[in-house]
C-alpha positions as CSV (number, residue, x, y, z in Angstrom):
1,M,19.3,32.6,31.0
2,N,21.7,29.9,30.5
3,D,25.1,29.3,30.9
4,F,25.9,27.4,27.5
5,P,28.2,29.2,24.8
6,V,26.4,27.7,22.0
7,W,22.5,26.7,22.3
8,A,19.3,26.2,20.4
9,E,16.2,27.3,21.4
10,I,12.9,25.3,20.9
11,D,9.8,26.8,20.8
12,L,7.3,23.8,21.4
13,K,4.1,26.1,21.6
14,A,5.4,27.3,17.8
15,V,5.1,23.3,17.1
16,A,1.6,23.0,18.5
17,H,0.8,26.2,16.6
18,N,1.9,25.1,14.0
19,V,0.3,21.3,14.0
20,A,-2.8,23.2,14.3
21,Q,-3.0,25.1,11.8
22,V,-1.8,22.2,9.4
23,K,-5.1,20.5,11.2
24,S,-7.2,23.2,9.7
25,L,-6.5,22.5,6.6
26,L,-7.8,19.0,6.6
27,G,-10.8,17.0,6.1
28,P,-12.3,15.6,9.5
29,Q,-11.9,12.2,7.7
30,C,-7.9,12.9,7.1
31,T,-5.6,12.4,10.0
32,L,-2.1,14.2,10.4
33,M,1.4,12.1,10.7
34,A,4.2,14.3,12.1
35,V,7.1,13.4,10.4
36,V,10.1,13.3,13.4
37,K,12.7,11.9,11.5
38,A,16.7,12.8,11.6
39,D,16.0,14.3,15.1
40,A,12.7,16.2,14.3
41,Y,14.9,18.0,11.5
42,G,17.1,18.6,14.7
43,H,14.8,20.1,16.8
44,G,14.6,17.2,19.3
45,M,12.4,14.0,18.2
46,S,10.8,13.2,21.2
47,E,9.9,16.3,22.5
48,V,8.5,17.6,19.3
49,A,6.8,13.8,19.0
50,A,5.2,14.8,22.0
51,A,4.1,18.1,21.4
52,A,2.9,17.0,18.0
53,L,0.5,14.2,19.2
54,E,-0.5,16.4,22.7
55,N,-2.1,19.0,19.7
56,G,-3.8,16.7,17.3
57,A,-1.3,14.2,15.3
58,S,-2.1,11.0,15.4
59,A,1.2,9.2,14.2
60,L,4.6,9.9,13.7
61,G,6.7,9.1,10.5
62,V,10.8,8.3,10.9
63,A,13.2,7.4,8.5
64,R,14.8,4.6,10.7
65,L,14.0,1.9,12.6
66,C,16.6,3.0,15.7
67,E,14.5,6.2,15.4
68,A,11.2,4.6,16.4
69,V,12.9,2.4,18.9
70,E,13.9,5.7,20.5
71,L,10.3,6.5,20.6
72,R,9.2,3.5,22.2
73,A,11.9,3.8,24.6
74,R,10.8,7.6,25.8
75,G,7.7,6.0,26.4
76,V,5.5,7.1,22.9
77,D,2.9,4.7,22.0
78,A,1.7,6.2,18.8
79,P,1.2,4.8,15.4
80,V,5.0,4.8,14.2
81,L,6.0,4.2,10.3
82,V,9.2,3.5,9.4
83,L,10.0,5.5,5.5
84,G,12.7,3.7,4.9
85,Y,14.6,0.7,4.8
86,T,14.7,-1.7,7.1
87,P,16.7,-5.5,7.0
88,P,14.3,-8.8,6.8
89,S,17.0,-9.7,10.3
90,M,15.3,-6.6,12.0
91,C,11.8,-8.5,12.3
92,G,11.6,-8.8,15.5
93,E,12.3,-5.5,16.2
94,I,9.8,-4.0,13.9
95,V,7.2,-6.4,15.9
96,K,9.0,-6.2,19.9
97,N,8.4,-1.9,18.9
98,N,4.6,-2.3,18.0
99,C,5.9,-0.1,14.6
100,D,5.0,-0.4,10.6
101,Q,7.1,-0.6,8.6
102,T,7.4,0.7,4.6
103,V,7.8,-1.9,1.8
104,C,9.3,-1.0,-1.4
105,S,9.8,-4.1,-3.5
106,Y,8.0,-7.6,-3.7
107,S,11.7,-9.0,-3.0
108,D,11.6,-6.9,-0.1
109,A,8.1,-8.0,0.9
110,L,9.4,-11.3,0.5
111,A,12.3,-11.5,2.8
112,L,10.5,-9.8,5.7
113,S,7.7,-12.5,4.9
114,R,9.5,-15.3,5.4
115,A,11.6,-13.7,8.3
116,A,8.1,-12.8,9.9
117,Q,7.2,-16.4,9.5
118,S,10.1,-17.9,11.1
119,L,9.7,-15.8,13.8
120,Q,5.8,-17.0,13.8
121,M,5.0,-13.0,14.0
122,S,2.8,-10.5,11.7
123,V,4.2,-7.6,11.0
124,R,2.3,-4.4,9.8
125,V,3.4,-2.6,6.5
126,H,2.6,0.5,4.1
127,V,3.9,-0.4,0.8
128,K,5.3,2.3,-0.8
129,I,4.6,3.5,-5.0
130,D,7.1,5.1,-6.6
131,T,5.0,7.0,-9.0
132,G,8.3,9.1,-10.1
133,M,10.0,10.2,-7.2
134,G,12.4,7.4,-9.0
135,R,13.9,6.6,-5.8
136,L,11.9,3.9,-3.2
137,G,9.3,1.9,-3.9
138,I,7.0,-0.1,-6.7
139,D,7.8,0.9,-9.6
140,A,4.4,3.2,-11.5
141,N,6.8,5.5,-13.0
142,G,6.7,4.5,-16.7
143,P,4.8,6.2,-19.9
144,G,2.3,3.3,-19.8
145,S,-0.6,1.5,-18.9
146,A,0.9,-1.3,-18.5
147,N,3.1,0.2,-15.6
148,I,0.6,0.4,-13.5
149,S,-0.6,-2.7,-14.1
150,E,2.7,-4.2,-12.5
151,A,2.8,-2.5,-9.7
152,I,-0.9,-3.3,-8.9
153,D,0.5,-6.9,-9.4
154,K,3.3,-6.4,-6.9
155,A,1.3,-4.8,-4.5
156,L,-1.2,-7.3,-4.4
157,A,1.2,-10.0,-4.4
158,I,2.9,-8.0,-1.1
159,I,-0.8,-8.4,0.2
160,R,-0.9,-12.0,-0.2
161,L,2.0,-12.8,1.7
162,P,2.3,-14.8,5.0
163,G,3.1,-13.1,8.0
164,L,2.5,-9.4,6.2
165,K,0.0,-7.3,7.7
166,V,-0.6,-4.6,4.9
167,T,-2.2,-1.2,6.9
168,G,-1.6,1.4,4.0
169,I,-0.1,2.6,0.8
170,Y,1.8,5.7,-0.1
171,T,3.6,7.6,-2.6
172,H,5.9,10.1,-2.4
173,F,5.6,13.8,-4.5
174,A,9.4,15.1,-6.3
175,S,8.1,18.4,-6.9
176,S,4.9,19.4,-4.7
177,D,7.0,23.1,-3.9
178,S,7.4,24.0,-7.1
179,S,5.0,26.5,-8.7
180,D,4.0,24.2,-11.5
181,K,1.8,21.6,-10.0
182,S,1.9,19.8,-13.6
183,Y,4.1,17.0,-12.2
184,T,2.9,16.7,-8.9
185,R,-0.8,15.7,-10.5
186,L,0.7,13.3,-12.8
187,Q,2.1,11.8,-10.0
188,F,-1.3,11.4,-8.2
189,E,-3.3,10.6,-10.8
190,R,-0.8,7.7,-11.1
191,F,-0.9,6.8,-7.6
192,M,-5.1,6.6,-7.9
193,R,-4.9,4.3,-10.4
194,V,-2.7,1.8,-8.8
195,I,-5.1,2.1,-5.6
196,D,-8.0,1.9,-7.6
197,G,-6.5,-1.8,-9.2
198,V,-5.6,-2.7,-6.1
199,G,-9.1,-2.5,-4.8
200,A,-10.5,-4.2,-7.3
201,G,-8.3,-6.8,-7.2
202,G,-10.0,-7.7,-3.3
203,A,-7.5,-5.7,-1.1
204,P,-8.8,-4.8,2.2
205,A,-9.0,-1.1,3.0
206,L,-5.8,0.3,3.3
207,V,-4.4,3.9,4.7
208,R,-3.6,6.2,1.7
209,H,-1.6,9.1,2.0
210,A,0.5,11.1,-0.3
211,A,0.6,14.7,0.6
212,N,3.5,16.2,2.2
213,S,3.6,19.7,3.6
214,A,3.9,21.7,0.2
215,A,0.7,19.4,-0.8
216,I,-1.1,19.7,2.2
217,I,-0.5,23.7,1.8
218,N,-1.8,23.8,-2.1
219,M,-3.3,20.5,-3.3
220,P,-6.0,19.6,-0.4
221,E,-7.1,17.5,-3.3
222,T,-4.3,14.4,-2.8
223,H,-4.9,15.0,1.6
224,L,-7.0,11.4,1.3
225,D,-6.9,9.3,4.8
226,M,-3.5,11.0,6.3
227,V,-0.8,13.8,5.4
228,R,2.7,13.7,6.3
229,A,3.7,16.8,7.6
230,G,7.4,17.4,8.3
231,I,9.1,21.0,7.6
232,S,5.8,22.7,8.1
233,L,5.3,21.9,11.7
234,Y,8.7,23.2,12.2
235,G,7.7,26.6,11.3
236,L,9.2,26.6,8.2
237,Y,7.8,27.0,4.2
238,P,8.8,24.5,2.0
239,S,9.5,27.2,-0.7
240,A,8.7,29.9,-2.3
241,G,5.8,28.0,-4.4
242,V,3.6,27.4,-1.9
243,D,0.8,29.6,-1.0
244,R,1.7,31.7,2.6
245,G,-1.6,33.0,2.8
246,R,-3.2,29.8,3.1
247,V,-1.6,28.8,6.4
248,D,0.4,30.8,9.4
249,L,3.8,29.4,10.3
250,K,5.8,29.9,13.1
251,P,9.7,29.1,13.0
252,A,10.1,26.8,16.3
253,M,14.1,26.6,16.2
254,S,16.2,30.1,16.7
255,F,20.4,29.2,17.0
256,K,22.3,30.9,19.6
257,S,25.5,31.6,20.6
258,R,27.8,33.6,23.2
259,I,30.3,36.9,22.7
260,V,33.5,35.3,24.1
261,Q,36.4,37.8,23.7
262,V,36.0,40.9,22.2
263,K,39.3,42.9,20.8
264,S,39.9,46.3,19.1
265,V,42.9,45.7,16.4
266,P,44.5,48.5,13.9
267,A,44.2,48.5,10.3
268,G,45.8,45.6,8.7
269,Y,45.0,42.8,11.0
270,R,44.5,39.1,9.7
271,I,41.9,37.2,10.7
272,S,41.3,33.3,11.1
273,Y,42.8,30.6,9.3
274,G,44.4,31.4,5.6
275,S,44.7,35.0,6.2
276,T,41.5,35.5,4.0
277,Y,40.7,38.4,5.5
278,E,42.5,41.5,6.6
279,T,40.7,44.8,8.3
280,S,41.0,48.1,6.1
281,K,40.4,50.4,9.3
282,P,40.5,50.1,13.8
283,T,38.0,47.4,13.9
284,T,36.4,46.1,17.2
285,L,35.8,42.0,16.6
286,G,33.7,39.8,18.8
287,V,34.9,36.3,19.0
288,V,31.1,33.8,19.1
289,S,31.0,30.4,20.5
290,V,29.9,28.4,17.5
291,G,31.7,27.4,14.3
292,Y,31.0,24.3,11.4
293,A,31.3,21.6,14.1
294,D,28.1,22.9,15.6
295,G,26.5,23.2,12.8
296,Y,27.4,26.7,11.1
297,S,28.5,26.2,7.9
298,R,32.1,26.7,6.5
299,L,30.4,28.3,3.8
300,L,29.5,31.6,5.2
301,S,32.8,32.6,6.3
302,S,33.1,36.4,4.9
303,K,29.6,36.0,3.7
304,G,26.9,35.3,7.1
305,Q,25.6,37.6,9.6
306,M,24.6,37.9,13.2
307,L,22.3,39.7,15.7
308,V,24.2,41.1,18.3
309,R,22.7,43.9,20.7
310,G,19.7,43.9,17.5
311,R,22.3,45.2,15.4
312,R,24.0,42.7,12.2
313,A,27.3,42.4,12.6
314,P,29.1,40.6,9.6
315,V,31.5,37.4,9.7
316,V,35.0,38.2,9.0
317,G,37.5,35.4,8.0
318,R,37.0,31.5,7.5
319,V,34.4,30.2,10.1
320,C,36.3,27.8,12.5
321,M,35.6,24.5,14.0
322,D,34.3,26.1,16.9
323,L,34.5,29.8,16.7
324,T,33.6,32.5,14.4
325,V,34.6,36.0,14.5
326,L,32.1,39.2,13.6
327,D,33.1,42.8,13.2
328,V,31.2,44.3,16.0
329,S,32.3,47.8,14.9
330,G,29.3,49.0,14.7
331,V,27.1,47.7,17.6
332,D,27.9,50.1,20.8
333,G,28.6,48.4,24.2
334,V,29.5,44.9,23.1
335,S,30.9,42.7,26.1
336,V,32.1,39.0,26.4
337,G,28.8,37.2,27.7
338,D,26.2,39.1,25.4
339,E,23.6,37.1,23.4
340,V,24.6,36.4,19.7
341,V,21.3,35.5,17.7
342,I,22.3,32.9,14.6
343,F,19.0,32.8,13.4
344,G,16.4,34.2,15.0
345,T,15.3,37.1,16.5
346,Q,16.6,39.9,19.1
347,D,15.1,43.3,19.6
348,G,12.9,43.5,17.0
349,Q,15.4,42.7,14.3
350,A,15.4,38.7,12.3
351,I,17.8,36.9,10.7
352,A,15.4,33.8,9.2
353,V,16.8,30.3,8.6
354,D,15.8,31.0,4.8
355,E,18.4,33.8,4.5
356,I,20.5,31.8,5.9
357,A,20.0,29.0,2.8
358,S,19.9,31.5,0.1
359,M,23.5,32.3,1.1
360,L,24.4,28.5,1.3
361,G,22.5,27.7,-2.0
362,T,20.1,25.5,-0.1
363,I,16.8,24.7,1.8
364,N,15.8,25.7,5.2
365,Y,15.4,21.6,5.5
366,E,19.1,21.6,5.7
367,V,20.1,24.3,7.6
368,V,17.9,23.0,11.2
369,S,18.9,19.9,10.7
370,S,22.6,20.2,10.1
371,I,22.8,21.8,14.1
372,T,24.6,19.2,15.6
373,H,24.3,16.8,18.7
374,R,26.8,18.9,20.4
375,V,24.7,21.6,20.2
376,P,22.3,21.8,23.5
377,R,18.3,22.4,22.4
378,V,16.8,24.2,25.0
379,Y,12.4,23.9,25.4
380,I,10.4,26.9,25.6
381,Y,7.0,25.1,26.7
């Protein structure tokens, strides 16, 4: 037992299990990149990276160079790909930290090439192709073959730049988590046309990757040389549109707090900011040491539920920055110090991340990624 008023438990055995489950879907020549950006979706980047690598991941993906630098500082020596933009002025840091950098346009690649040459360095890069996400990448998102040809020409021009060593090429699917896979198939067809054209243009063999968690589960034809698994490693399914029968994922994070005060109040008692909730009968209240500054959204005011002694207790009144009030009238024997489960399991009952996401009108990715840094992570090995 710990003495934290609020904490997130991270089950690294669940992460190991999920890595093995994802690996079981891959062919023998396909490797796994574990995406650990955004502090491993709130789970703790260094700890999750270590667990993923120990259980079969071959590389790591991050969004920003600072994340790659942190991994290196923690002693991680596996390949790390920076998936986002890095200014050419940081070229030296890319090389110093032995990272691979994404390039998304010829102009960015040219600037990076010049920076590398000025430092007498060579930078490893992956070329990103925009096949329909409409975000970062060389545009191959048009309706005709001319657009594909332009993308091929730009990719080849990047490959030929001095100071750059292009080792990979990839794209990102916009809707592979949808039950309708037609757009993802179109994206993949565009990507393969670019790859074929780049190969015909004399490019060296490149690591080809496209599949995210949803495509890993549902579209094995997109696996290619490497896949990028993110949300699935944390035991969460990308959406209701994926085939959950193909892979057994175990949630790695539980979010917990404690009762810090119990009070019995009469009918007509107003609760929290704005007095938006008023008791209709004598009520037992439990004040919980968690608020929106910890990542428990204010949108859950008078809407959310938490587990106390294995029973669901509703949130009453507005969620505050540091505290939330529950109606624990239906829970026997509640006392100060009792564990409260915000999401996770307790005494055979569960509140799922997906349930909270549905209440908020968002996705499970956002719920776990929103748990803030002031919440201690407690690791289960």
